[in-house]
C-alpha positions as CSV (number, residue, x, y, z in Angstrom):
1,X,-4.1,-3.1,0.2
2,X,-5.3,-3.7,3.8
3,X,-1.9,-1.4,5.3
4,X,-2.8,1.4,2.6
5,X,-6.8,1.5,4.0
6,X,-5.4,1.3,7.5
7,X,-3.3,4.3,7.5
8,X,-5.7,5.7,6.4
9,X,-8.1,4.6,8.5
10,X,-5.6,5.2,11.6
11,X,-5.4,9.0,10.5
12,X,-9.4,9.1,10.5
13,X,-9.6,7.5,13.8
14,X,-6.9,9.9,15.4
15,X,-8.9,13.2,13.7
16,X,-12.2,11.8,14.4
17,X,-11.0,10.6,18.4
18,X,-9.0,13.9,19.4
19,X,-11.7,16.6,17.7
20,X,-15.0,14.4,18.3
21,X,-13.4,14.5,22.3
22,X,-13.5,18.0,22.2
23,X,-16.5,18.7,20.7
24,X,-18.3,16.1,23.2
25,X,-16.6,18.3,26.1
26,X,-18.3,21.2,24.7
27,X,-15.5,22.8,22.9
28,X,-15.8,24.7,20.0
29,X,-13.7,23.7,16.5
30,X,-13.5,27.4,15.5
31,X,-11.5,27.9,18.8
32,X,-9.0,25.3,17.6
33,X,-8.8,26.1,13.8
34,X,-7.1,29.7,14.7
35,X,-4.3,30.9,11.5
36,X,-1.6,32.3,13.7
37,X,-1.1,29.2,15.7
38,X,-1.2,27.0,12.3
39,X,1.3,29.1,10.5
40,X,3.7,29.2,13.1
41,X,3.5,25.2,13.9
42,X,3.7,24.3,9.9
43,X,5.3,26.8,8.7
44,X,7.9,27.0,11.3
45,X,8.3,23.2,11.2
46,X,8.7,23.4,7.1
47,X,11.3,26.5,7.7
48,X,13.8,24.3,10.0
49,X,13.3,21.5,8.3
50,X,14.4,23.2,4.8
51,X,17.3,24.6,6.9
52,X,18.1,21.1,8.2
53,X,18.0,19.1,5.0
54,X,17.6,21.7,2.5
55,X,15.2,22.5,0.1
56,X,15.4,19.2,-2.4
57,X,14.9,17.1,0.6
58,X,12.1,19.0,1.7
59,X,10.1,19.1,-1.6
60,X,11.0,14.9,-1.6
61,X,8.7,15.0,1.6
62,X,5.2,15.3,-0.5
63,X,6.2,12.0,-2.7
64,X,7.3,10.4,0.3
65,X,4.1,11.0,2.1
66,X,2.6,9.6,-0.8
67,X,4.6,6.4,-0.5
68,X,4.0,5.9,2.9
69,X,0.1,6.1,2.3
70,X,0.1,4.1,-0.9
71,X,2.9,1.9,-0.6
72,X,4.1,-0.2,-3.3
73,X,3.0,-4.0,-2.7
74,X,5.4,-6.8,-3.0
75,X,3.9,-10.4,-4.4
76,X,6.3,-12.4,-2.3
77,X,4.2,-15.5,-3.3
78,X,4.3,-14.8,-6.9
79,X,7.9,-13.4,-6.5
80,X,9.0,-17.8,-5.1
81,X,6.7,-19.2,-8.0
82,X,8.6,-17.4,-10.7
83,X,12.0,-18.8,-9.2
84,X,10.7,-22.2,-9.3
85,X,9.3,-22.0,-12.4
86,X,12.4,-20.6,-13.7
87,X,14.6,-23.2,-11.7
88,X,12.8,-26.2,-13.7
89,X,13.8,-24.4,-17.1
90,X,17.4,-23.8,-15.8
91,X,17.7,-27.6,-14.6
92,X,16.3,-28.9,-17.7
93,X,17.7,-26.6,-20.2
94,X,20.6,-24.5,-18.5
95,X,20.9,-21.1,-17.4
96,X,21.2,-19.6,-20.8
97,X,17.6,-20.6,-21.6
98,X,15.8,-18.5,-19.0
99,X,16.9,-15.6,-20.2
100,X,13.4,-15.1,-22.3
101,X,12.2,-16.0,-18.9
102,X,13.5,-13.1,-16.7
103,X,9.9,-10.7,-17.3
104,X,8.5,-13.0,-15.3
105,X,10.0,-11.7,-12.2
106,X,8.2,-8.8,-11.8
107,X,11.1,-6.6,-9.8
108,X,13.8,-4.8,-10.9
109,X,16.2,-6.6,-8.2
110,X,15.8,-10.1,-9.3
111,X,16.0,-9.5,-12.7
112,X,19.3,-7.9,-12.3
113,X,20.3,-10.6,-10.2
114,X,19.8,-13.4,-12.1
115,X,21.3,-11.4,-15.4
116,X,24.3,-11.3,-13.4
117,X,24.5,-15.3,-12.8
118,X,23.5,-15.3,-16.5
119,X,26.7,-13.4,-17.6
120,X,28.9,-15.5,-15.9
121,X,29.0,-13.7,-11.9
122,X,29.9,-16.3,-9.5
123,X,27.6,-16.6,-6.2
124,X,30.1,-14.9,-3.8
125,X,30.6,-12.1,-6.3
126,X,26.9,-11.6,-6.9
127,X,26.2,-11.6,-3.2
128,X,28.7,-9.0,-2.6
129,X,26.8,-6.6,-5.1
130,X,23.6,-7.5,-3.3
131,X,24.5,-6.7,-0.1
132,X,26.3,-3.4,-1.2
133,X,23.0,-2.5,-3.1
134,X,20.9,-3.6,-0.2
135,X,22.8,-1.4,2.5
136,X,22.8,1.7,0.0
137,X,19.3,1.2,0.2
138,X,18.9,1.0,3.6
139,X,21.3,4.2,3.9
140,X,18.3,6.0,1.5
141,X,15.4,4.8,3.1
142,X,16.4,5.7,6.7
143,X,17.4,9.0,5.9
144,X,14.1,9.8,4.3
145,X,12.7,8.2,8.0
146,X,14.8,11.0,9.4
147,X,13.5,13.4,8.5
148,X,10.2,12.8,9.3
149,X,11.3,11.9,12.9
150,X,13.0,15.2,12.7
151,X,9.6,17.1,12.2
152,X,8.0,15.1,14.7
153,X,10.6,16.9,17.2
154,X,10.7,20.3,15.0
155,X,6.5,21.0,15.2
156,X,6.0,20.5,19.3
157,X,8.7,23.1,20.1
158,X,7.2,25.4,17.3
159,X,3.9,24.7,19.0
160,X,5.7,25.8,22.6
161,X,7.3,29.0,20.2
162,X,4.1,30.2,19.3
163,X,2.3,29.6,22.7
164,X,5.2,31.6,24.3
165,X,5.0,34.5,22.0
166,X,1.1,34.4,22.3
167,X,1.6,34.6,26.5
168,X,4.0,37.6,25.8
169,X,1.4,39.5,23.8
170,X,-1.7,38.5,26.3
171,X,0.2,39.3,29.1
172,X,1.7,42.8,27.8
173,X,-1.7,43.6,26.8
174,X,-4.1,42.6,29.5
175,X,-6.4,45.2,31.0
176,X,-8.6,45.0,33.7
177,X,-11.1,42.3,32.5
178,X,-10.3,39.4,34.2
179,X,-12.5,37.0,31.6
180,X,-10.6,38.3,28.5
181,X,-7.0,37.7,30.1
182,X,-8.3,33.9,30.5
183,X,-9.6,33.9,27.0
184,X,-6.7,34.7,25.7
185,X,-4.5,32.4,27.9
186,X,-6.5,29.7,26.8
187,X,-6.1,30.5,23.1
188,X,-2.6,31.0,23.6
189,X,-1.9,27.1,24.0
190,X,-3.7,26.7,20.7
191,X,-0.1,26.6,19.1
192,X,0.8,23.9,21.5
193,X,-2.0,21.7,20.6
194,X,-1.2,21.9,17.3
195,X,2.5,21.3,17.8
196,X,1.9,17.9,19.4
197,X,-0.9,17.0,17.2
198,X,1.1,17.3,14.1
199,X,4.1,15.7,15.3
200,X,2.2,12.8,16.8
201,X,-0.5,12.6,14.3
202,X,1.5,13.4,11.0
203,X,5.1,13.0,11.2
204,X,5.8,10.0,13.3
205,X,3.3,8.0,11.9
206,X,4.8,8.7,8.2
207,X,8.1,7.6,9.3
208,X,7.1,4.4,11.4
209,X,5.3,3.6,7.7
210,X,8.5,4.3,5.5
211,X,10.3,1.9,8.0
212,X,8.0,-0.5,7.2
213,X,7.8,0.0,3.7
214,X,11.7,-0.4,4.0
215,X,11.3,-3.8,5.5
216,X,9.0,-5.1,3.0
217,X,11.7,-4.2,-0.1
218,X,14.5,-5.3,2.0
219,X,12.7,-8.8,2.4
220,X,12.0,-9.0,-1.4
221,X,15.5,-8.1,-1.7
222,X,16.8,-11.1,0.5
223,X,14.3,-13.6,-0.9
224,X,15.6,-12.6,-4.5
225,X,19.5,-12.7,-3.5
226,X,18.7,-16.4,-1.9
227,X,16.5,-17.6,-4.8
228,X,19.7,-16.5,-7.5
229,X,22.1,-18.2,-5.7
230,X,20.3,-21.1,-5.3
231,X,19.2,-20.9,-9.2
232,X,22.9,-20.5,-9.7
233,X,24.1,-23.6,-7.6
234,X,21.7,-25.7,-9.8
235,X,19.4,-26.6,-6.5
236,X,16.7,-29.1,-6.8
237,X,13.7,-26.7,-7.6
238,X,11.9,-28.4,-4.7
239,X,14.5,-27.4,-2.6
240,X,15.0,-24.0,-3.9
241,X,11.0,-23.0,-3.1
242,X,11.2,-25.0,-0.1
243,X,14.1,-22.9,0.8
244,X,12.2,-19.0,-0.3
245,X,9.1,-20.4,1.6
246,X,10.8,-20.9,4.4
247,X,11.7,-17.1,4.6
248,X,8.0,-16.4,4.5
249,X,5.9,-15.9,7.8
250,X,4.0,-19.5,9.1
251,X,1.1,-18.5,7.6
252,X,2.2,-17.9,3.9
253,X,4.1,-20.7,4.5
254,X,1.1,-22.8,4.5
255,X,-0.7,-21.2,1.9
256,X,2.1,-21.7,-0.4
257,X,3.8,-24.4,-0.1
258,X,3.3,-27.7,-1.3
259,X,4.8,-30.8,-0.6
260,X,5.1,-33.6,-3.3
261,X,5.9,-37.2,-2.5
């Protein structure tokens, strides 16, 4: 929840800081929100993205933006406690007895791993399967991040293109009034502003947030793999829990781990 609000707060703070400072210096928002520069920057950025990645990838960016600002929250503490409870049952009644407990694992990946274990998959094969899936997930996620990193590079270039076009038109139509010429030159740089602003306030931060989403999912998968291997090896429940808790940050370890003597 904090991460979701943090993204929205950061975006709001950026918008308020940039446009607020402009207004404090005597600027006018009307001077910034010109239709032509905005169309050139955003339309050009979207066009190049479609050319580079295809229409299917382009249409997915809106879903990815939602994921970036409203990421899935993984309850790692609950996951560890579920593995702990399942390991107690497995130690008492055997692996086959935990089949009904799979629903306590809230995510698809750990359910699959434990299911493979119940079906007789050995630890080495299970790890190979898990590592392969984790690798493919990483490649897919980093490909999505690349889209936004590229858009962060395209946008300023489109802004410069818009500025050059506006300057050409301004100089070509320059008359005898120097004040009008200066005003038109100032207006021409609005496209550059929107290009740089959209890159650094929208596209690149979304790419960074998607990286964080990937790291959180990867952490969940690593904990699940470690817990499943420990479960299959018949490890003592308290040791299994300590092993998994050790994969959390120190603060969360203190909150979760209960030592029993």
